[in-house]
N, C-alpha and C positions, 0 to 999 in steps of 0.2 A: 729751801723747802725739803721736807723729809717724806719719803714714801714709807708708810707703816704697814701696808698690805697691798698686794700679795707678797712683796719682798720688803726688805729694809735697806734703803739707800738714799743718799742725797740726790735731789733732782733739781734741775733748773725749772722754773715755772713754765717755760715754753714747752717742756716735755709732758706736762699734765694736760689731759684732755686734748692732746695734740692732733689726734686723727678723728675724722668723722665716723659715726657709727655705720656699720655695714648694713646695707639695705638688701634683704633677700627677696624682695618683691613687695608690692604695695607701698605703704607710707610708714616711715619710722618716726615715732613721736617720743620726744624727750621732754622732761620738765626740769627747770632750774629753780631751786628754792633755797632761801636762807632763813634760819630761825635762831633765836637766842637759845641758851641751854634749857630754859623753862618752856620752850616750844612756841614762843611768840614770833610771828612773821612780820611784825611791824612795830616801830617805836615812833611815837609822836606823829602818827598818821602815815608812815612810810617805812619801807625796808632799807632805804639807802643809808640810814644812820646805823644800821646793824653791821653791815659788811665793811671790810677793810679794802684798801687799794688792791691787795692781792686778789680778794674775792671779785672785785670789779673787773680785773684783768682776765680772770678765768671765765667770767660771764661773757666777756667779749670773744674769748676763744670758742666757747660753746656756740655763740651766735654765728661765728664765722663758718661753722659746719652746716648751718641750717639753710634751707631754701626759703623758709618762712618763719618769722617770729610772731607768735600769737599772744595777745595781751587783752585782758578785759578792760572795758571802758572805766570801771571804777578804779582799777589799778593805775590807769593812765592819769586820772584826775588826782589821785593821791601822790603819785610819784613824779609826774612830769617827765616821763621816761624819754631819754634821747635815743632814738632808734639808730640802727646801723652799727657798723664796725669801723675801726681805723683803716685808713686807706692802705696801710702797709700789709693788711691781711687780705686784700682783694686779689693779689696775684695768684695765690694758691687756689682761690675759688675759681678764677678764670681757667686755670689749668685743669680743674676738675669738670669744666663745662658748666659752671654755675654763673649766674649774673653777679656782677661785682659786689652788690649789696643784697642782703636777704630782703625778701618781701616783708613789709610791715603789715600785720593783720590785726584788726581790732574787732572785738565782739561786744556789741552794745545791746541796750534794752529799749523799752518803749520811748524813752526820752531822747533816743539818738546818741550821738557822740559829739562832744565838744572838743575839737582838736586844739592841742596846746603845743607851744614850743616849736621844736624842729619838725614835728609832724606836719605843721602848716607849710613847711618848705618843700615837702615831697611832691613829686609829680603824681597825678592820679593813677598812673600805671605802676607806681611803687608802693601804693597804699591801698589796701583792700579792707572794707568794712562790712561786717555781717550784722544785720538788724532783723528783729522780728517783723513779720508782715504788718503793715500799718504804722510802723514806727515813724517818729518825726525825723526828717532829714533835710531841713531847709538849707540850701546852698552846699550840701555835702557832695553832691554829684560833681561839682566843679573842682573838688579837691581830692576826691578818692573814687575808686571803683566800688560801688555799693551793691551788695547782694541782700535781698530780702528773703528770710527763711520762712518756713511754714508754721513753726511753733511759737510759743510765748517767748522763748529764748533761742538763740542760735544753738542747734543741736550739734554736739561734737562730730557725729558721723556725717552729717550734711556738710559741715565746715571742711572736714578732711577730704571728703569726696570732691567737693567743688575745687579745692586747692589742687588736688591731684589732676582732675580732668581739665580744668580751665587754665591752670598755670604750670602744670608739669612738676608740681612740688612732690618731693620724695622724702625730705627730712623736715620735720616741724619741731621747733623749740617753744615750749610753753613758758611764759614768764609771769604768770599770775592773773588774777589773785586766787584766793582759796576756793571760790566758787568754780572757777575755770578748772583748777586742778581736780577738784572733786568730780566735776561732770565728766571729764575725760577719763579719769580712773574708773568711775562707775560703769563706763561703757567698754572697758577693756582695751582702750586704744593706746595706752602709755607703755612704752618699752623700757625707758631708762629714767632713773631719778638721780639728778645731781644735786646733792644737799650740802650746803655750807652750814656748819654748826659754829656760830660765833661765841666766843668766850665771854658772854654777857648775860645778865639777869635783869628782868624788869617786872615790877609788881603791878604795872599798869594793865588795865583791860585793853586787850589788843587782839587782832585776828591771829588764829593759829594757821598752821600749814594748810589744813583742809577745813572746809565748811562742815558744820555739824549736820550732815545729811546722811541717810542710810547708805552704807558702803560695806560690801562684803570684805572680810579679812583678805588682804592681798599679800601673797608671798613675795618676798624680796630676796634677791641673790646678791651678796656682796661681791663687788668687782674690784674696788680699790679704796684705799684711805691715804690721804696725804695731810700733812700738818705744817703750819707756818705760824710762828709766834702765838701758839695756843689755839689758833683757828683750824678746824678740821674740815676737810673736803672729801665727802663720801660719795662714791658712785655705786648705785644699786641697779641691777637688772630687775624689772618689774614682772612679776608673774612667773619667774623661773623657780626651779627647785635645785637643790644641791646636786651637782654633777651633770646638769642639763645645760644646753647652749641657749643663746638668746632666741627668743621667738622671732619668726619671720615677720616682716612688715605686715601690718593689718590691711587687708583688702576691704574697702568699705563700699 
């Protein structure tokens, strides 16, 4: 793997995204995204066909820093996401005072959440689900810790506040989909964007990185670029300006 910015050097993949983001107070929120060159965030209904094994490994490294990994229910259905990290990454988390595996967090709608795959194997204290008030949740309480929110959809601020106060979460990783990314960005809660740009094109109608909802122009500050076999791994600070440092964690 090659580092292209801020320096130019050969890097082992283990050196990329190797350290967790610094939390200066509050909660630090990062988002992990992959798109094709023409901006599509999914191919044939999911993003897993876009990324390479290297991208998947970097995703697991980003997960290993997070106290909680947040995913929308629609993304769960499309991707069949396998939560968690490899056991070999648990030791460093324990050294930092984190639980061995990040908390799995799902944001659902009125129809509730249909758990799939390995999510059904998690203990209720390892899986947290946020739903709107009055949403359907038959049998869900036996498999997850369920929180009912006040609005039509789980609000980012309410989600972050609950995770911080109830579970001691200080670092959150967002893993989609576009509606979740847009909601968190529009409320100013995102600090870092980790974007994989896959060397692929698709003419198919497919979701983009963000949902087409009103969003003020958000400044990004380039932190690093790495490349491997034509795939680019770009890290931006969100909301920064040239010459400024990272924002402190958002208190909600």
